[in-house]
C-alpha positions, -999 to +999 in steps of 0.1 A: -096+007+265-104-012+234-101+022+214-067+026+228-057-008+220-068-004+184-049+029+182-017+013+197-018-012+166-019+016+140+016+011+123+023+049+118+018+055+156+039+025+164+066+038+142+065+072+158+068+056+193+098+036+181+116+068+169+109+082+204+120+051+221+152+050+200+162+086+211+175+077+247+193+047+232+209+071+207+219+095+235+235+066+254+254+054+223+266+091+216+278+095+253+297+062+250+314+074+218+323+106+235+338+088+264+360+069+240+374+102+226+351+104+196+332+135+187+302+125+166+285+152+145+248+158+140+250+135+109+265+106+129+238+110+156+211+108+129+226+077+114+228+061+149+191+071+155+180+057+123+199+023+127+185+018+163+150+027+150+153+003+121+165-025+143+135-019+167+111-018+138+123-054+128+120-065+164+084-052+168+073-067+134+063-038+115+061-041+076+094-042+057+090-007+041+089+008+076+126-003+082+138+021+054+116+048+065+129+046+100+164+044+089+163+075+067+138+095+088+164+112+111+187+121+082+158+134+062+147+156+092+183+169+097+186+177+059+152+195+059+162+217+090+195+227+072+176+238+040+157+264+061+126+263+039+095+282+045+069+266+067+043+267+038+065+243+020+061+217+046+023+222+047+020+218+009+041+186+010+020+172+039-013+179+021+000+163-012+013+132+007-020+130+027-039+132-006-018+104-021-015+080+008-045+090+030-051+061+052-018+041+045-012+045+082-041+023+090-044+000+061-007-006+055-015-006+019+008+020+001+003+031-035+014+002-056+012+006-095+007-024-117+017-024-154+004-035-189+018-071-187-002-076-155-034-061-170-032-083-200-027-114-179-058-105-159-079-101-190-068-135-202-082-151-170-116-135-175-146-159-185-158-152-220-195-146-211-207-109-215-219-087-186-192-095-161-188-073-130-151-065-124-136-045-096-100-034-088-097-027-051-072-001-042-073+010-079-046+037-074-041+057-106-067+037-125-046+018-150-060-017-144-097-006-145-092+015-176-075-014-195-102-038-183-128-014-197-110-011-230-104-049-233-139-060-223-164-034-234-191-057-225-182-057-187-190-033-159-156-023-146-152-004-113-121+009-094-123+018-058-097+038-041-095+054-006-069+082-012-084+113-027-057+123-053-054+089-071-092+088-072-096+122-087-068+114-111-085+081-122-118+099-127-101+126-148-084+098-169-116+081-175-134+113-185-107+123-209-105+089-225-144+085-227-139+052-208-168+032-195-148+024-162-162+040-130-142+051-100-155+054-065-138+067-034-143+044-004-130+015+015-133-020-003-139-037+031-174-021+030-182-037-004-199-069-008-176-091-030-206-113-039-217-085-063-185-092-086-174-119-109-138-109-104-119-090-078-084-078-084-060-067-056-026-053-055-024-045-018+003-055+007+012-086+028-004-070+058-039-069+041-039-104+025-054-124+054-082-099+060-088-100+022-091-137+022-115-138+052-137-114+034-135-132+001-142-167+015-174-155+031-186-132+004-176-145-031-199-165-053-191-199-068-174-193-103-160-159-092-122-151-094-100-134-069-068-123-084-037-108-065-006-094-079+026-102-060+011-109-027-001-145-019-027-158+007-012-183+030-044-197+041-051-212+007-027-219-023-038-203-055-051-225-084-029-207-108+003-187-107+013-166-136+046-149-142+039-118-162+074-104-166+109-119-163+122-117-127+090-098-118+064-107-092+037-134-100+000-131-104-021-155-082-055-167-090-081-183-068-115-197-080-145-201-058 
């Protein structure tokens, strides 16, 4: 029973159930339009299905990006069926997307890239003493970790990423650049944050409460937790940095 409850909280499964639940409502709306003398086509039905699914997604409290996915999914499905592409094409797309996003369905942390302005701002916050241990959790394509390794050659820099393709790409970038940054594939929730002087996170709103609960227990006095774009509502940051005009902020917590 507990397993079923956990499974029911998986966002991707909830999104699929919402699409399924929207279907009878779409049929009812289509029937109502037909009784009014209107003749909705397949594209109209797909739009109605997407709108209903998006509204249900808001009602059931899924993350914001699911709303757009739910809205466009029926139209995308209709468009794909009209292209009559070979089945192997869909298999290849599925494998690539799995490699890129892997457990996003569970973690609700999609692939978010940061940029050079953010990397530079993080470097500026680091203490001057040598031998720091720095980690980028959810390191994506490796940009942050590679920059940290270049800017602080005295530091031990690690990126951890769950999705296979970004992890492989990061390792390839590090090897080609001769970087001292290391990249591991795994779940940051299994790490001990007490092993690091700075933890950088660019995750999602859904992950922030869990991140704070872990950091509060494990991080050592004097260490830094830095989050790009997403705040931790349980505790205000000690510093907020705007890295680009009209862009998201960087939030800093000191322990």
